[in-house]
C-alpha positions in Angstrom: 0.0 0.0 0.0 1.0 3.6 -0.5 1.5 6.1 2.3 -1.2 8.7 2.3 1.0 11.2 4.1 4.3 12.8 3.2 6.1 11.4 6.2 7.2 8.3 4.3 7.3 7.8 0.6 7.8 4.1 0.8 4.9 1.7 1.1 5.1 -2.1 1.4 3.0 -4.9 0.2 3.1 -8.6 0.9 4.1 -10.6 -2.2 4.5 -14.3 -2.7 7.7 -14.8 -4.8 8.7 -18.1 -6.3 12.4 -18.3 -6.8 13.6 -21.1 -9.0 16.7 -22.7 -7.6 18.0 -25.6 -9.6 15.1 -28.2 -9.6 13.5 -26.8 -6.5 11.6 -23.5 -5.8 12.0 -21.3 -2.8 8.8 -19.7 -1.7 9.2 -16.4 0.2 6.6 -14.0 1.5 8.1 -10.7 2.5 7.1 -7.0 2.4 8.3 -5.3 -0.8 9.3 -1.6 -0.6 7.6 0.7 -3.0 8.3 4.4 -3.9 5.7 7.0 -4.7 5.6 10.8 -4.8 4.2 13.5 -2.6 0.7 14.7 -3.5 0.3 18.0 -1.6 2.1 20.9 0.0 1.3 19.4 3.4 3.0 16.2 2.4 6.1 18.1 1.4 6.2 20.2 4.5 5.8 17.2 6.8 8.5 15.2 5.0 11.4 14.2 7.4 14.7 12.9 6.5 14.7 10.6 9.5 11.6 8.9 8.2 12.9 8.5 4.6 13.6 5.0 3.4 17.1 3.8 2.6 15.9 1.5 -0.2 15.3 4.6 -2.4 18.6 6.2 -1.7 20.9 6.1 -4.7 24.0 4.0 -4.0 25.9 5.1 -7.1 27.6 8.5 -7.1 27.6 10.5 -10.3 30.4 9.3 -12.5 32.7 11.8 -14.1 32.2 12.0 -17.9 34.1 13.0 -21.0 33.3 15.6 -22.1 31.9 17.1 -18.9 28.5 18.6 -19.0 29.9 22.1 -18.6 31.7 21.7 -21.9 28.8 20.2 -23.8 27.2 22.9 -26.0 24.4 20.7 -27.5 22.8 18.9 -24.5 20.0 16.4 -24.4 17.5 16.0 -21.6 15.0 13.2 -21.5 11.8 13.8 -19.5 10.4 10.3 -18.7 6.6 10.8 -18.5 5.0 7.4 -19.0 1.6 6.1 -18.1 1.4 8.2 -15.0 4.8 7.1 -13.6 5.7 4.8 -10.8 5.0 1.6 -12.7 7.3 -1.5 -12.5 10.1 0.9 -11.4 8.3 1.7 -8.2 9.4 -1.7 -6.8 12.7 -0.7 -5.5 14.2 -4.2 -5.6 13.0 -5.0 -9.1 9.8 -6.6 -10.4 8.9 -9.8 -12.1 7.4 -8.1 -15.2 8.1 -10.1 -18.3 7.9 -7.0 -20.6 9.3 -4.1 -18.7 10.2 -0.7 -20.1 14.0 -0.2 -20.3 16.2 2.7 -21.3 19.7 1.9 -22.3 20.9 4.8 -24.6 22.6 6.7 -21.8 25.5 7.7 -24.0 23.2 10.0 -25.9 21.6 11.9 -23.1 23.0 14.3 -20.4 20.0 14.8 -18.0 17.2 12.4 -17.1 14.1 13.9 -15.6 11.5 11.6 -13.9 8.1 13.2 -14.5 4.7 12.5 -13.0 1.7 14.7 -12.0 2.4 14.3 -8.3 3.3 17.6 -6.8 6.7 16.2 -5.8 8.1 13.4 -8.0 11.0 11.6 -6.4 12.9 9.5 -8.9 13.1 5.8 -8.1 16.6 4.9 -7.1 17.0 2.4 -9.9 16.9 5.2 -12.4 19.3 7.3 -10.5 21.8 4.5 -10.1 21.7 3.6 -13.8 22.0 7.2 -14.9 24.9 8.0 -12.5 26.9 5.0 -13.8 26.8 6.7 -17.2 27.5 10.2 -16.0 23.9 11.4 -16.5 22.3 13.8 -14.0 18.8 13.0 -12.6 16.1 15.5 -11.8 12.9 15.1 -9.9 9.8 17.2 -10.7 8.0 19.9 -8.6 4.7 20.6 -10.3 1.6 22.6 -9.4 -1.5 22.4 -11.6 -5.1 23.7 -11.8 -7.0 25.2 -8.9 -5.3 23.2 -6.2 -1.9 24.1 -7.6 -2.8 27.7 -7.5 -3.8 27.5 -3.9 -0.5 25.8 -3.1 1.5 28.5 -4.8 -0.4 31.2 -3.0 0.4 29.4 0.3 4.1 28.9 -0.1 4.8 32.2 -2.0 3.1 34.4 0.5 6.3 35.4 2.2 10.1 34.7 2.4 9.9 32.3 5.3 7.3 30.1 3.4 9.1 29.9 0.1 12.4 29.2 1.8 10.8 26.4 3.8 9.5 24.7 0.6 12.9 25.2 -1.1 14.8 23.7 1.9 12.5 20.6 1.8 13.1 20.1 -1.9 16.9 20.3 -1.4 16.7 18.0 1.6 14.8 15.4 -0.4 17.2 15.7 -3.3 20.3 15.4 -1.0 18.7 12.5 1.0 17.8 10.3 -2.0 21.0 11.1 -4.0 19.6 12.6 -7.2 20.8 15.9 -8.7 18.1 18.6 -8.8 14.6 19.7 -9.9 12.5 20.6 -12.9 10.0 23.3 -11.7 6.7 23.3 -13.6 4.1 25.8 -12.5 0.9 25.1 -14.6 -1.5 27.5 -12.9 -1.9 31.3 -12.8 -0.2 33.3 -10.0 -1.4 36.3 -8.2 0.6 39.5 -8.2 2.1 38.7 -4.9 3.0 35.1 -5.8 4.6 35.9 -9.1 6.9 38.5 -7.5 8.1 35.9 -5.0 8.5 33.1 -7.6 11.9 34.4 -8.9 13.1 34.7 -5.3 12.0 31.2 -4.6 13.7 29.9 -7.7 16.9 31.8 -7.0 17.1 30.5 -3.4 16.3 26.9 -4.5 19.0 27.0 -7.1 21.6 28.4 -4.7 20.8 25.9 -2.0 20.9 23.0 -4.6 24.3 24.1 -5.7 25.5 24.3 -2.1 24.2 20.9 -1.1 24.4 18.8 -4.3 27.6 18.6 -6.3 26.7 19.4 -9.9 23.1 20.1 -9.0 20.7 21.7 -11.5 17.4 23.5 -11.3 15.4 24.0 -14.5 12.3 26.1 -15.2 9.5 25.0 -17.5 8.0 27.5 -20.0 4.6 28.3 -18.4 3.7 31.5 -16.5 4.7 35.0 -17.5 6.0 37.9 -15.4 2.4 39.0 -15.0 1.4 35.6 -13.4 -0.7 34.6 -16.4 -0.4 31.0 -17.6 0.5 31.4 -21.3 3.0 29.0 -22.9 5.4 31.0 -25.0 7.2 28.1 -26.8 10.3 30.2 -26.5 12.4 32.2 -24.1 11.6 35.9 -24.3 11.2 39.1 -22.3 8.0 37.8 -20.7 9.6 34.8 -19.0 13.3 35.6 -18.9 13.2 36.7 -15.3 12.8 33.0 -14.3 15.6 31.8 -16.6 17.9 34.4 -15.1 17.8 33.0 -11.6 18.1 29.2 -12.4 20.2 26.8 -14.4 18.1 26.3 -17.5 14.8 26.8 -19.4 12.6 24.0 -20.8 10.4 25.3 -23.6 6.9 24.2 -24.4 6.5 22.0 -27.5 4.5 24.0 -30.0 7.4 26.1 -31.3 8.3 26.7 -35.0 11.6 27.4 -36.7 10.8 31.1 -36.4 10.9 30.8 -32.6 14.3 29.2 -32.8 15.6 31.9 -35.2 14.4 34.7 -32.9 15.8 33.1 -29.8 19.2 32.6 -31.4 19.5 36.4 -31.7 17.8 37.3 -28.4 20.1 39.1 -26.0 18.7 37.2 -23.0 20.0 33.9 -24.5 23.5 35.1 -25.4 26.2 33.2 -23.6 23.7 30.6 -22.3 22.3 29.0 -25.4 23.2 25.5 -24.0 20.9 26.2 -21.1 17.8 26.5 -23.3 16.2 23.1 -23.8 13.8 23.1 -26.7 10.9 20.7 -25.8 10.0 17.9 -28.2 6.8 15.9 -27.5 7.3 12.4 -28.9 3.5 11.9 -28.9 3.3 14.9 -31.3 0.3 16.5 -29.5 -0.8 19.8 -31.1 1.0 21.7 -33.7 4.6 20.5 -33.4 7.6 19.7 -35.5 8.3 16.0 -35.7 7.3 13.5 -33.0 6.9 9.8 -33.1 9.3 8.2 -35.5 9.8 11.7 -37.0 11.3 13.1 -33.8 14.6 13.3 -35.6 13.1 16.2 -37.7 12.7 18.3 -34.6 16.2 17.4 -33.4 17.7 18.4 -36.7 16.0 21.8 -36.6 17.0 22.4 -32.9 20.7 21.5 -33.5 20.7 23.7 -36.6 20.1 26.7 -34.4 22.6 25.4 -31.7 20.1 24.8 -28.9 19.9 21.9 -26.4 16.9 19.5 -26.6 14.4 18.2 -24.1 12.8 14.9 -25.4 9.5 14.5 -23.6 7.8 11.1 -23.2 10.0 8.8 -25.3 8.1 6.0 -23.6 5.7 6.5 -26.6 7.7 3.6 -28.1 6.5 1.3 -25.3 3.0 2.7 -24.8 1.8 2.7 -28.4 3.8 0.0 -30.2 3.8 -3.7 -29.9 5.3 -4.7 -26.6 6.9 -7.9 -27.9 8.8 -5.7 -30.4 9.9 -3.1 -27.8 13.6 -3.7 -28.1 13.5 -3.4 -31.9 11.3 -0.3 -31.8 13.4 1.3 -29.1 16.6 0.8 -31.1 14.9 2.1 -34.2 13.7 5.3 -32.4 17.0 6.2 -30.9 19.0 5.3 -34.1 17.0 7.8 -36.0 18.0 10.5 -33.5 21.7 9.4 -33.2 23.0 11.9 -35.8 21.8 14.7 -33.6 22.8 13.4 -30.2 26.5 13.9 -29.2 28.0 11.0 -27.4 29.7 11.1 -24.0 31.2 8.4 -21.9 31.9 7.8 -18.2 35.5 8.2 -17.2 36.8 5.0 -15.7 40.2 3.6 -14.9 41.5 0.3 -16.2 40.7 -2.5 -15.9 37.2 -1.8 -17.3 34.6 -4.3 -15.9 30.9 -4.6 -16.9 28.3 -7.2 -17.3 26.6 -5.1 -20.0 23.3 -6.0 -18.3 20.3 -3.8 -19.2 18.5 -4.5 -16.0 16.0 -7.1 -17.2 15.8 -10.6 -18.6 14.3 -14.0 -18.4 17.3 -16.1 -17.3 20.5 -15.8 -15.3 23.8 -17.0 -16.7 27.0 -17.3 -14.7 30.3 -17.8 -16.5 28.4 -18.9 -19.6 26.2 -21.5 -17.9 22.5 -21.2 -17.4 21.7 -21.1 -13.7 18.0 -20.6 -13.7 15.3 -19.5 -16.0 13.5 -16.9 -13.9 14.7 -13.8 -12.1 12.7 -12.2 -9.3 12.9 -9.2 -6.9 15.2 -9.6 -3.9 12.9 -11.5 -1.6 14.9 -11.1 1.6 15.3 -7.3 1.8 14.6 -5.8 5.2 13.5 -2.2 5.8 16.4 0.1 6.6 16.2 3.7 7.7 18.3 6.6 6.4 19.5 8.5 9.4 20.9 12.0 9.6 23.7 10.9 12.0 25.3 7.5 12.5 24.7 5.8 15.8 27.3 4.3 18.3 26.1 0.9 17.3 25.5 -0.7 13.9 21.9 -0.1 12.9 19.8 -0.5 9.8 21.6 -3.6 8.6 19.7 -4.6 5.5 20.0 -7.3 2.9 19.0 -6.8 -0.8 19.9 -7.7 -4.4 19.7 -11.4 -3.4 20.5 -13.9 -6.1 20.6 -17.7 -5.4 22.5 -20.2 -7.5 22.3 -24.0 -7.2 24.0 -26.8 -9.0 26.4 -29.7 -8.6 29.3 -27.2 -8.1 27.4 -25.5 -5.2 27.6 -28.5 -2.9 30.2 -28.6 -0.1 31.2 -31.2 2.5 29.3 -29.5 5.2 26.3 -28.6 3.0 25.9 -31.3 0.4 22.5 -29.8 -0.7 24.0 -26.3 -0.6 23.1 -23.1 -2.4 25.3 -20.2 -3.3 24.1 -17.0 -1.8 24.8 -13.6 -3.5 23.5 -10.5 -1.7 24.3 -6.9 -0.8 24.6 -5.8 2.8 24.3 -2.2 3.9 24.4 -0.6 7.3 24.9 2.7 9.2 27.8 3.4 11.6 30.2 6.2 12.4 33.0 5.7 9.8 35.6 7.8 11.8 35.5 5.1 14.6 36.5 2.1 12.5 39.4 0.7 10.5 37.2 -1.9 8.8 34.4 -4.3 9.4 34.3 -8.1 9.7 31.4 -9.8 7.9 30.2 -13.1 9.5 27.4 -15.6 8.9 26.0 -18.6 10.6 23.1 -21.1 10.2 20.5 -20.7 12.9 18.2 -23.4 11.6 18.5 -25.8 8.8 16.5 -28.6 7.2 17.1 -30.8 10.3 15.7 -28.9 13.3 17.6 -31.2 15.6 20.9 -29.8 14.5 21.9 -26.9 16.8 22.9 -23.4 15.5 26.4 -23.1 14.1 29.0 -20.7 15.4 29.8 -17.5 13.5 32.0 -18.0 10.4 34.1 -15.1 9.0 33.3 -14.3 5.4 35.6 -11.3 4.7 36.5 -7.8 5.6 34.6 -4.7 4.4 36.0 -1.2 4.1 32.8 0.7 3.6 29.2 0.5 4.9 28.4 -1.7 1.9 29.4 -5.3 1.1 28.6 -7.8 -1.6 28.4 -11.4 -0.6 29.5 -13.5 -3.6 28.8 -17.2 -3.9 28.6 -18.0 -0.2 27.8 -21.7 0.3 24.8 -22.0 2.6 22.5 -24.9 3.5 19.7 -26.0 1.2 16.2 -24.9 2.1 14.4 -24.7 4.4 16.9 -22.7 6.5 17.3 -19.6 8.6 20.6 -17.7 8.4 22.1 -14.8 10.4 24.4 -12.3 8.8 26.5 -10.2 11.2 28.7 -7.1 10.7 31.4 -6.5 13.4 33.1 -3.0 13.5 36.8 -3.1 14.2 37.5 0.1 16.1 40.5 2.3 15.6 40.9 2.6 19.4 41.7 -1.1 19.6 38.8 -1.8 21.9 36.3 -4.6 21.1 32.7 -3.4 20.5 30.2 -5.6 22.5 28.4 -8.1 20.3 25.1 -6.5 21.3 26.2 -3.5 19.2 27.1 -5.4 16.1 24.8 -5.4 13.2 22.6 -8.5 12.7 20.0 -9.5 10.1 18.2 -12.8 9.5 17.4 -14.4 6.2 14.9 -17.3 5.9 14.0 -19.3 2.8 12.0 -22.4 2.1 11.4 -24.8 -0.8 8.2 -25.8 -2.5 7.4 -29.4 -3.6 9.6 -30.3 -6.6 7.8 -30.6 -9.9 8.6 -33.7 -11.8 9.2 -33.4 -15.5 
């Protein structure tokens, strides 16, 4: 279920997951963390970092790229607005969808905006992680619309204290979840008082984003004018320039013509910042637009001719309107048509270069060229973990996620002849200045034979960060209950009591085998 308040954007649901393991199947029923946005100003103002959920915190920092964004004159932004948003991607540990939407043309884009019609759209961590690996910035969306949006704007733009409070909350959310900034979209008219405060809000939000988020961006969407009227201009001009002047960029509406581009190219308000003007392209081709659908390349060609950046809106058109079974083919067709107008960048990495080249979905898992099982599933053993503003004196929030099980003849050991190989990620919270490293242990608490007592702790390895990946750890066959333990090794030389170590349990069972 989804949280109806802004205090926690993560809901959970109970989901039965069947995990194929060799010839057997492990059946697990666990709560699944889900991300959603904030629907009202009250939700935003009541949001607390201490109640945010660690599962939606990006774990991948923004990779440096070549060329850097600051030296990219023709930029490309993708605004991902698809079917209302928060679809399969809302399941933070993955979903079992057999035909998911996937984006894998990261080398062609510079900024990824996750867009919904929630007032505050928080990008799911999976998108942020994928984008950051490729040096792509990720923006959430702050949108107000219609009558209710107008009321919200009047409320938070009534005075300096109010608009600073809203801006501070947006920056805190961005910093907490690890994405890079905001697209601000005001789709309602503003009173004389509110429209005077809007540039001040936008300036303050931009300054605070730059201060708290390395490389952070705040963009403004072409909507209201300096008078407060809602009139889309389809260009940057003297009526909306005051918003552009106090933020990092301007995203135009979609119904422009080449005359708009020609005029803007010579407009004094654009000079020196042409790369910061993103010309909107609606892939659905709604209204009087240039290109769209499989002719989107025509719009890109015209935009690049006049040396502007581009904002491609709703490229999920390929998934929404075309045959789902042909999605990969259609996706490649769409982006190949645009490729002549999309400069390529690459993440900067040192040698040796390592990648699985995985696109984040599939129907089978192969390990070293061998098929291990025919069905992937979300990580069934993940436990809730809180994101805390200050680390405690004991390990807290130890969680297990990204679980993958392998089973086969090579997985058996002398102690566990029916063994599995456990692959999982551990994450925890502790004061890093107190430790030299961590010891990661495990033990079996209960196995297939309940008469066998619990085993002593066994050392797995050392960890030098508050994140550790278990790789092919031999464990008993199902049913079983395991305990994973993280021990801090203190710089002081003192031993931390075991009661202050991090502990998490993982249980799994096996259904009746199906005979061929």
